[in-house]
C-alpha positions as CSV (number, residue, x, y, z in Angstrom):
1,M,-2.2,-0.5,-10.4
2,E,-3.3,-4.1,-11.0
3,K,-4.1,-6.0,-7.8
4,N,-1.4,-8.7,-8.3
5,A,1.3,-6.0,-9.4
6,K,4.5,-6.2,-7.5
7,I,4.8,-3.0,-5.4
8,Y,7.8,-1.8,-3.4
9,V,7.1,0.3,-0.4
10,A,10.5,1.9,0.6
11,G,10.4,2.9,4.3
12,H,7.5,0.6,5.2
13,R,8.4,0.7,8.9
14,G,8.1,4.4,9.2
15,M,5.0,6.4,9.9
16,V,4.3,7.2,6.2
17,G,5.5,3.9,4.7
18,S,3.5,1.8,7.2
19,A,0.3,3.9,6.5
20,I,0.8,3.2,2.7
21,Y,1.4,-0.4,3.3
22,R,-1.8,-0.7,5.4
23,K,-3.8,1.1,2.7
24,L,-2.6,-1.3,-0.1
25,V,-3.4,-4.3,2.0
26,K,-6.8,-2.8,2.8
27,E,-7.4,-2.3,-0.9
28,G,-6.6,-5.9,-1.7
29,Y,-2.9,-5.8,-3.0
30,T,-1.0,-9.1,-2.1
31,N,2.3,-8.8,-3.9
32,L,4.0,-6.2,-1.6
33,V,7.8,-6.0,-1.3
34,T,9.4,-4.7,1.7
35,K,12.8,-4.6,3.3
36,T,14.0,-3.2,6.6
37,S,16.9,-0.9,6.7
38,T,19.1,-3.6,8.1
39,E,18.1,-5.9,5.3
40,L,18.6,-3.4,2.5
41,D,20.7,-0.1,3.0
42,L,19.2,2.2,0.4
43,R,22.1,4.5,0.8
44,D,24.3,1.7,-0.7
45,Q,24.3,2.0,-4.5
46,Q,25.3,-1.6,-5.3
47,A,23.0,-3.0,-2.7
48,T,20.0,-1.0,-4.1
49,A,21.0,-2.1,-7.6
50,N,21.1,-5.7,-6.6
51,F,17.7,-5.5,-4.9
52,F,15.9,-3.9,-7.9
53,A,17.5,-6.5,-10.4
54,A,16.5,-9.3,-8.1
55,E,12.9,-8.1,-7.3
56,N,11.8,-6.1,-10.4
57,P,9.0,-4.1,-8.8
58,E,6.4,-2.6,-11.0
59,Y,5.5,0.2,-8.8
60,V,7.5,2.1,-6.1
61,F,6.4,4.2,-3.2
62,L,9.6,6.1,-2.1
63,A,8.8,6.9,1.5
64,A,12.2,6.0,3.0
65,A,14.1,9.1,4.3
66,K,16.3,10.3,7.2
67,V,13.8,12.5,9.1
68,G,13.5,14.5,12.3
69,G,12.4,17.9,13.9
70,I,14.1,21.2,14.1
71,V,16.9,20.1,16.5
72,A,17.7,17.0,14.6
73,N,17.7,18.7,11.2
74,N,19.9,21.5,12.6
75,T,22.4,19.2,14.4
76,Y,22.8,16.5,11.7
77,R,22.9,18.8,8.7
78,A,25.5,16.8,6.8
79,D,23.8,13.5,7.6
80,F,20.3,14.7,6.5
81,L,21.7,16.0,3.2
82,Y,24.0,13.2,2.2
83,E,21.8,10.2,3.4
84,N,18.6,11.6,1.8
85,L,20.4,12.3,-1.5
86,C,21.8,8.8,-1.5
87,I,18.5,7.1,-0.8
88,Q,16.5,8.8,-3.5
89,N,19.4,8.9,-6.1
90,N,19.8,5.1,-5.8
91,V,16.0,4.3,-5.8
92,I,14.9,6.6,-8.6
93,H,17.9,5.7,-10.9
94,Q,17.3,1.9,-10.3
95,A,13.7,2.3,-10.9
96,Y,14.5,3.9,-14.3
97,L,17.0,1.2,-15.1
98,T,14.8,-1.8,-14.2
99,G,11.7,-0.3,-16.0
100,V,9.5,0.5,-13.0
101,K,5.9,1.5,-14.4
102,K,5.4,4.2,-11.9
103,L,7.2,5.7,-9.0
104,M,6.0,8.2,-6.3
105,F,8.6,10.3,-4.5
106,L,7.4,11.7,-1.1
107,G,8.8,15.1,-0.2
108,S,8.1,17.6,2.7
109,S,6.6,21.0,3.0
110,C,9.9,22.4,4.2
111,I,10.9,22.6,0.5
112,Y,9.2,26.0,0.3
113,P,10.9,29.3,1.0
114,K,10.8,30.5,4.6
115,L,8.9,33.6,3.8
116,A,6.7,32.3,0.9
117,P,3.2,33.7,0.7
118,Q,0.5,31.8,2.4
119,P,-1.1,29.3,1.6
120,L,1.8,27.6,-0.1
121,K,1.1,27.0,-3.8
122,E,3.1,24.5,-5.8
123,E,4.5,27.1,-8.1
124,Y,6.3,28.9,-5.0
125,L,9.0,26.3,-5.1
126,L,12.5,27.9,-5.6
127,T,11.2,31.4,-5.4
128,G,13.1,32.4,-2.1
129,L,15.6,31.4,0.6
130,L,14.8,28.3,2.6
131,E,14.4,28.0,6.4
132,E,17.9,27.8,7.7
133,T,17.4,25.1,10.4
134,N,16.3,22.4,7.9
135,E,17.8,23.8,4.7
136,P,20.0,20.5,4.1
137,Y,16.9,18.3,4.2
138,A,14.9,20.6,2.1
139,I,17.6,20.7,-0.6
140,A,17.7,17.0,-0.7
141,K,13.9,16.9,-1.2
142,I,14.0,19.5,-3.8
143,A,16.7,17.5,-5.6
144,G,14.3,14.4,-5.5
145,I,11.3,16.3,-7.1
146,K,13.6,17.6,-9.8
147,M,15.1,14.3,-10.3
148,A,11.7,12.6,-10.8
149,D,10.9,15.3,-13.3
150,A,14.2,15.0,-15.1
151,Y,13.8,11.3,-15.5
152,R,10.3,12.0,-16.9
153,D,11.7,14.5,-19.4
154,Q,14.8,12.6,-20.6
155,Y,13.6,9.0,-20.3
156,G,9.7,9.2,-20.3
157,C,9.5,7.7,-16.8
158,N,6.2,8.0,-15.0
159,F,7.7,9.3,-11.9
160,I,5.5,11.6,-9.8
161,S,6.1,13.6,-6.5
162,V,4.0,14.6,-3.6
163,M,4.6,17.1,-0.8
164,P,2.9,16.1,2.4
165,T,2.3,18.8,5.1
166,N,3.3,18.0,8.8
167,L,2.3,14.4,9.6
168,Y,1.3,12.4,12.6
169,G,-0.3,9.1,13.4
170,Y,0.5,5.4,13.9
171,N,4.2,4.5,14.3
172,D,5.2,8.1,14.9
173,N,8.6,9.1,16.5
174,Y,8.3,10.1,20.1
175,H,12.0,10.7,20.8
176,P,12.5,13.5,23.4
177,Q,14.9,15.5,21.3
178,N,14.4,14.2,17.7
179,S,10.7,14.2,17.2
180,H,8.4,16.6,15.5
181,V,6.2,19.0,17.5
182,L,2.9,17.0,17.7
183,P,4.3,13.6,18.9
184,A,6.8,15.6,21.1
185,L,3.9,17.3,22.8
186,I,1.9,14.1,23.3
187,R,4.9,12.6,25.1
188,K,5.4,15.8,27.3
189,F,1.8,16.0,28.3
190,H,1.5,12.3,29.0
191,E,4.6,12.3,31.1
192,A,3.5,15.5,32.9
193,K,0.0,13.9,33.7
194,V,1.6,10.6,35.0
195,N,4.2,12.5,37.1
196,G,1.8,15.1,38.5
197,T,3.8,18.0,37.0
198,A,2.2,21.3,37.6
199,E,3.6,22.9,34.3
200,V,4.5,21.8,30.8
201,T,7.1,24.0,28.8
202,I,6.6,24.3,25.1
203,W,9.5,25.2,22.8
204,G,9.2,28.6,21.2
205,S,6.7,31.4,21.5
206,G,3.6,29.3,20.6
207,S,2.7,31.7,17.8
208,P,3.9,29.8,14.6
209,M,1.1,28.3,12.7
210,R,1.1,24.7,11.5
211,E,-1.1,22.3,9.5
212,F,-1.2,18.6,10.4
213,L,-2.5,15.6,8.4
214,F,-3.2,12.2,9.8
215,A,-0.7,9.7,8.1
216,D,-3.5,7.4,7.1
217,D,-5.1,10.3,5.2
218,L,-1.8,10.9,3.5
219,A,-1.8,7.1,2.6
220,G,-5.2,7.5,1.0
221,A,-4.1,10.5,-1.0
222,C,-1.0,8.8,-2.3
223,Y,-2.9,5.7,-3.2
224,F,-5.4,8.0,-5.1
225,L,-2.6,10.0,-6.9
226,M,-0.9,6.7,-7.9
227,Q,-4.1,5.8,-9.7
228,E,-5.1,9.1,-11.1
229,Y,-2.0,11.5,-11.4
230,N,0.6,11.3,-14.2
231,E,2.0,14.7,-14.6
232,P,5.3,16.6,-14.1
233,G,5.5,18.8,-11.0
234,F,4.3,17.8,-7.6
235,V,1.0,17.8,-5.7
236,N,0.6,19.3,-2.1
237,I,-1.1,17.0,0.3
238,G,-2.7,18.5,3.4
239,T,-5.9,19.6,5.0
240,G,-5.8,23.3,4.0
241,K,-6.3,24.2,7.7
242,D,-3.9,25.3,10.3
243,L,-3.6,26.5,13.9
244,T,-1.1,28.1,16.3
245,I,1.3,25.8,18.3
246,K,-0.3,27.2,21.4
247,D,-3.7,26.1,20.1
248,L,-2.2,22.6,19.2
249,A,-0.8,22.4,22.7
250,L,-4.1,23.3,24.2
251,L,-5.8,20.5,22.1
252,I,-3.3,17.8,22.9
253,K,-3.6,18.8,26.7
254,K,-7.4,18.3,26.5
255,V,-7.1,14.9,24.7
256,I,-4.6,13.7,27.3
257,G,-6.3,15.1,30.3
258,F,-3.5,17.1,31.6
259,E,-4.7,19.5,34.4
260,G,-1.6,21.7,34.7
261,T,-0.6,25.0,33.1
262,L,1.5,25.8,30.0
263,A,4.7,28.0,29.7
264,F,6.5,28.9,26.5
265,D,10.4,28.9,26.1
266,S,11.1,31.8,23.7
267,S,14.8,30.9,23.7
268,K,14.0,27.8,21.6
269,P,13.6,28.4,17.8
270,D,10.2,28.8,16.3
271,G,11.1,27.9,12.8
272,T,9.0,29.2,9.8
273,P,6.3,31.5,11.0
274,R,3.6,29.7,9.1
275,K,3.4,26.6,6.7
276,L,-0.1,26.2,5.3
277,M,-0.5,24.2,2.1
278,D,-2.6,25.3,-0.8
279,V,-4.4,22.0,-1.5
280,S,-6.7,23.3,-4.3
281,K,-4.7,21.3,-6.9
282,L,-5.4,18.1,-4.8
283,H,-9.1,18.9,-4.2
284,S,-9.5,19.6,-8.0
285,L,-8.3,16.1,-8.7
286,G,-11.0,14.7,-6.4
287,W,-9.4,14.0,-3.0
288,Q,-9.9,15.5,0.5
289,H,-8.8,14.5,4.0
290,T,-11.2,12.7,6.3
291,V,-9.6,12.7,9.8
292,E,-10.0,15.9,11.8
293,L,-7.3,16.9,14.2
294,E,-8.9,16.1,17.6
295,E,-9.8,12.7,16.5
296,G,-6.4,12.1,14.9
297,I,-4.7,13.2,18.2
298,E,-6.8,10.7,20.1
299,L,-5.9,7.9,17.6
300,A,-2.2,8.8,17.9
301,Y,-2.3,8.9,21.6
302,R,-3.8,5.4,21.7
303,D,-1.1,4.2,19.6
304,F,1.5,5.9,21.8
305,L,0.1,4.2,24.9
306,A,0.1,0.9,23.3
307,K,3.6,1.0,22.0
308,H,5.7,3.3,24.3
309,I,4.1,2.8,27.7
């Protein structure tokens, strides 16, 4: 990507989009296009078409999506399917119509079958049933990958896809019900520490294993792949390391300085037993993560304190 190229970061206010935007600025890119969701509703086909016709971006990072944790995914099933399909259909199609040089579609590790072998290799896509709680979101994201590949096959578009593992970092969502597990635990432990609560209850059994990647590391990988990767199929982005939810909770407890005890509410859903990315494809291309989990949690907690307290 040329330094003066016009680059559209869709979803620049979210955790992922804002990390990509920061990375581009750091690398010296100055012609960046952004629109808030109130300025441009990407679910609106005509509004999206008008935007692409007026701006004519050369490169697109498609990080805009309706996202949430297990409860949000399971509660707003229709919204997650409909809105994500609308966003990606509109952006990918308009990128083709207006001759975008290259587009990156960002998916999610929930696209893999619930009981796929671990670690998750790219070729395991569509080899089994999805996790029921987030199936609508996963189906939308699978459609996005297949759409990028279909436009490559039929029209020769250089559209690529990446699949990040669980993310956390600056500008994360700390909503009590609709957030993902790591930011939800940061909030829980902080509030327990401030209120002098003796015990913090963790949803589920604590046994599922999860992998976590700092969002600025994801942005680094996306920038790298936008320069280096021009193939069909998608690339997993992660650390290649995981830990149990219980161990994650203990690590967050340590970072925040909560002195109380932990309890686990097994009546709440665990979700997929394990979701570890096989990142050998990414490593073979020449990229690896740099921020380890404890350091990343410390950075995220500082950001939480600055923006939410």
